N, C-alpha and C positions, 0 to 999 in steps of 0.2 A: 411484442418481444419482451422477453425478460432479460435484464442486465443485472449482473452481480458485481459489486465493488469490494475488492479485498484490501483491507488496510494493512499496515505494517505488521510483519510476522517475525522478522529479525532472526532468520536462520536457526542456529542451534539454541537460541533463546525463545523459540516458539512455545507457546503454552499448549501442550498436547491435548488436554481435555477440550479446551476451547477450539482448537483446530479440528478435533474429531467431530465436535457438534456442527461446526461450520460445514465440513465435508459431507456430513450426512444431509444437510439442508441443500447443499449444492446439487447433490445427486437427485434429490427430490424435485428441485426447481428446473433442472435441465435448461439452463440459460442459453440464449443465442450469442451473448456477448459478455465478456469479463474484462473488468479494468482493475489491474493491480497497481496500487497507488505508491509502491516503492518501499524501500527498506525491508525487502524480503530476504536480502542478504544483510547480515549485521557487519560483515567484513571486519571481524574481530582479529585478535592476534596481531600479526605484523602490521596490519593496515589500520588498527584501531586508533582513534584519537581521544579516547576516554582516559582520564587520568586513573591509573590503577591504584587502589587502596588496599587490596587484599591479595595474599599469595595464591589463593584459589582461583583468582581471576587470570592467573598466568598459564593456566592449562588451556585456555582458549586458542584455537587455531583456525586459520582460514580454511584449511582442508575440511575440518569437521563442520564448519559453517556451511561451506558449499554442499556437503553431503546431505545436511539437514534441509537446506533449501531445495535441493534436487528431489529429495523424498517428498516434500510438500508439493512441488510442481507436478511430480508424477501422479499424485492422488488428485490433484485439481484437474489435470488433463484426462485422467480415467473417469472422473465423476461427470465431466462436461465435455464429452468427445466432440460435439458439434459446435462448440463456442468459439467464436473469434476472441483471441486474448490480446490485450494491450497492456504492456509492462512499462510503467513510468519509472525512470531512475530516481531513487531517493538520495538523500544526502549520505547515507551509509554505503550504498553501491558506488557512490562517487569518491569514497575514501580511496579506492584503488588508483583512480586517475590523479587524485591529489598527491598520493604518495610518489607516483611516478614523476609528477611535475617537480616535486622537491628533490628527488634522488638523481635525476638526469639533467644534463645541461643540453642534450640533443633532443629535438622534438621527435625525430625519426626513432631514436632508441627508446624513448618514453612510450610512443605510440605502439612500438613493437611489443613491449612488455604488457601494456594494457590489452592489446589484441590477444595475448596468450593467457593473461591472468584475469581479465575483466569479466563482468557478469555475462555478456553475450556468449563468450566462449565457455566458461565453466558450467553455466546453466543450460548449454545446448539450445539456446533460444531459437536460433535460425532452424535447427534440425526439428524443433517442436512446432515450428510455424508460428512463434509468438513474436509480435512486433515490439522492438524496444525503442524507447524514447529517452535520449540522453538529457540530462539536466542542463547541459551547456549549449544545446541546439534549439533553434526556434522551428516550429512546426506549423503548417496550415496557414502561414502568413500571420500568426499571432505575435503579439509584441512581447511576450514573456517566454523565456525558454522552458523546455521540459513540460509544456502544457499542451493539451489537445482538447478539441471540441468534437462531441459526438452528438448529433441531433441538436437539441437546444440546451445542452449541458456541457460545462467545462470540467476538466479533470486536471489536477495538479498535485504534486506531492505535498506542497505547503510552502507558504511565503512567510509565516511567522509561527511562533510557539507560545503565544500568550494565552491567558485564560479567556480572552475575548477573541480568539482566533476566527471564530465563525463570523462575527460582525466585521472584522478586519478584511477577511476574504470577500465578504459580500460587498463591502465599500469599494474595495480595490477593483473587483471584477465588474460590478454593476450588473451581473448576469448570474444565473444559477451555476453554482459550482460546488464540486465535491473535492475534498482534500484529506490527506492523512497527516502524518508527522506529529500531531500532538497526543495521540494515544488515548484520547478520551471522547466519548460520544458527545457531539455537539450539533445544534441545529438552530437556525434562525430564518424566519420568513418575514418579509417586509414588502409593502406596497410602496410605489413611488408615483410621481405625477404622471409619468408616462407608461408605467407597467403595473398590472394588476397585482402581481405577487412574484417576487424572486427570492430564492433561498440559498443558503449555504450549509453544507453538511459535512461533518466528519464521523465516520462510523465507529471509531474507537481503535482497537488493535487486537491482534491474535497472538501478541507476544506476552511473556510473563509480566505480571502487574508490578512486581517489586524487585527490579534488578539490583545487583550488588552496588552499582555506582550511585544508587539513590540513598545508600546508607541507611540512616534511621528516619529519613523523611518520607512518610507515606506518599505514594505516587498520585493517588486519585484517579489512575487510569481505569478504563472499562473495556471489556471484551465485546466484540460485535462485528458486523459487516454491513454493507449497504445493498439494498435491493430496490430496483427501479422497474416499473412497468411502463414500457415505452410504446407510444402510438406511432403509426406510420409517419405522422407529421413531425415526429421528433419531441412532441410533448410528452411529459412523463410524470409519474407519481413516484416520489422518493420516500423510502422507509429506512431508518436505522434499526437493524434488527439486534437486539441485545442478546448476549451469551452470559449467563450468570452461573458461576460455579459449574462450568462445563455443560450446561443445558441451554439449548437454543429456545428462546421465548416464542419464536415462530413455530417451531416443532410442537411445543405445548399447545399453542393456539390452534393449529390445524388439527390435532387430535381432538381438542375440545369441540371444535366446530364440525369435526368428521369430514375434513376436506381432503 
């Protein structure tokens, strides 16, 4: 089976050339399974927690963000019609719930608003047949919320944002794990006394590489996505596929090899 992992795309802040290159690969790969690592909604505008520094940031709206994310999801579903899709809630999707928790004193009132304005409803995830995993809920008996295991690999939005996030995830999980959140391609593979090789990978991002809130600080972020070739036993080969200036290096390689 082929499994594709989609990193943070951030709604109306998606990088259209990078997303276009990814979608072209997705159609060619025809995966059986897709994992969305979260932050596909930026949840900007009213729900944003970023400090605004520029007046042109004030044009952001949740409505436009939802429309952009739905447009991306439409293309994902069209390109991979047979794929089972898992959607992990990121810290940006969770902005809606955090906003409701701050604004309301009644849990029932807060949950009613989240039910109407939250990602599951506005992205029509149930209608699309996409399973949504909340960052505040534990799944599959795992000890960390918002995390799932598929075969022999764990998937989570991200437990840290450091430059050594790959090693931190590997250390904390002690098992193969794929994460998003940091927006830069990362990978580390190590052997232990009891395991021949375990790894941690972040595929990068499909969002714009230099958002306004980064001001004059170069982000160092990279475009890409994750690709896994999975055996029936659950064992897998993981590849981080780079996308550079709107071109997928996987597409270039398959053309070169005439695959």
